[in-house]
C-alpha positions in Angstrom: 24.8 -4.7 19.3 24.9 -4.9 15.5 22.1 -3.4 13.5 20.1 -5.8 11.3 20.9 -5.6 7.6 17.2 -5.4 6.6 13.9 -4.5 8.3 10.6 -5.1 6.6 7.4 -3.2 7.5 3.7 -3.8 6.7 2.0 -0.7 5.3 -1.7 -0.6 6.2 -2.3 -0.5 9.9 1.4 -0.5 10.8 2.9 2.5 9.0 -0.4 4.1 8.4 -3.2 5.3 10.7 -6.8 5.7 9.8 -7.6 4.8 6.2 -5.6 2.2 4.5 -4.3 2.7 0.9 -7.3 1.0 -0.8 -9.8 2.8 1.4 -8.2 6.1 0.5 -8.4 5.3 -3.2 -11.9 4.0 -2.9 -13.1 7.2 -1.1 -11.6 9.4 -3.8 -13.2 7.4 -6.7 -16.6 7.1 -5.0 -16.4 3.5 -4.0 -16.3 3.7 -0.2 -19.3 1.5 0.5 -18.0 -1.2 -1.8 -14.6 -1.0 -0.1 -16.2 -1.3 3.3 -17.8 -4.5 2.2 -14.5 -5.8 0.8 -12.8 -5.1 4.2 -15.3 -7.4 5.8 -14.4 -10.4 3.6 -12.5 -13.3 5.2 -12.7 -16.2 2.7 -9.6 -16.4 0.4 -11.9 -16.9 -2.7 -14.1 -13.9 -1.8 -11.0 -11.7 -1.3 -9.6 -12.7 -4.7 -12.9 -11.9 -6.3 -12.9 -8.5 -4.4 -9.5 -7.7 -5.7 -10.7 -8.2 -9.2 -13.7 -5.9 -8.5 -11.3 -3.3 -7.1 -9.2 -3.5 -10.3 -12.3 -2.8 -12.3 -13.0 0.3 -10.2 -9.5 1.5 -10.8 -9.2 0.8 -14.5 -10.6 4.2 -15.6 -7.9 6.0 -13.7 -4.2 6.3 -14.3 -1.9 5.1 -11.6 -0.6 8.6 -11.4 -4.1 9.9 -10.6 -4.6 7.2 -7.9 -1.2 8.1 -6.4 -2.3 11.7 -6.1 -5.2 10.5 -3.9 -2.7 8.7 -1.6 -1.4 12.1 -0.4 -4.3 12.0 2.1 -2.8 9.0 4.0 -1.7 9.6 7.6 1.6 8.1 8.8 1.9 6.6 12.3 3.8 8.9 14.7 7.6 8.5 14.4 7.7 6.7 11.0 9.9 9.3 9.3 12.3 9.8 12.2 12.4 6.0 12.8 13.3 5.3 9.2 15.9 8.1 9.2 17.5 6.5 12.3 17.5 3.0 10.7 19.0 4.4 7.5 21.7 6.2 9.4 22.7 2.8 10.9 23.0 1.3 7.4 19.8 -0.7 7.7 17.9 -1.4 4.4 14.1 -1.0 4.7 11.5 -2.9 2.8 7.7 -2.1 2.7 5.6 -5.2 2.2 1.8 -5.2 1.6 -1.0 -6.9 -0.1 -2.1 -3.5 -1.4 -1.3 -2.3 -4.9 2.4 -2.3 -5.9 2.3 1.2 -7.3 1.0 2.4 -3.9 3.7 0.6 -2.0 6.4 1.9 -4.4 5.1 5.5 -3.9 5.2 5.3 -0.1 8.6 3.6 -0.2 10.0 6.4 -2.3 8.4 9.0 -0.1 9.9 7.4 3.1 13.3 6.5 1.6 12.7 2.7 1.8 14.9 0.5 -0.3 12.4 -2.1 -1.4 8.7 -2.2 -2.1 6.6 -5.4 -2.5 2.9 -5.3 -3.3 0.2 -6.7 -5.6 0.8 -5.7 -9.1 -1.8 -4.8 -11.7 -2.1 -3.4 -15.1 -5.2 -2.4 -17.1 -4.2 -4.9 -19.8 -3.1 -7.9 -17.8 -5.0 -7.8 -14.6 -3.6 -8.8 -11.2 -0.1 -10.2 -10.6 0.4 -11.6 -7.2 3.8 -11.7 -5.4 
């Protein structure tokens, strides 16, 4: 059997166990209760409004600081060895998430993934969707 050329993985709830990336950041910046309320949202408009609120929470912090908080995240069992096995077979790996692009890029670099897709933001320009 031939190995696939590319495999894509969701981040939160697939590669991670426990807190997701936004919950981890929120806990570290004192916004856990607001994040819990955001996680309960289901309407597309409410989620969009929540994303803008999350951006406002994050604006005072550099992305480098927020990335430091991500070191608390817990990988699902076997992620590192599974990725190593895929890479040894020549498979390219993509991480895809609605979470922040910088967080997906950090995790992709840590795991040796080839591609990272997430929701972009900058303090000046706001949210850039993929």
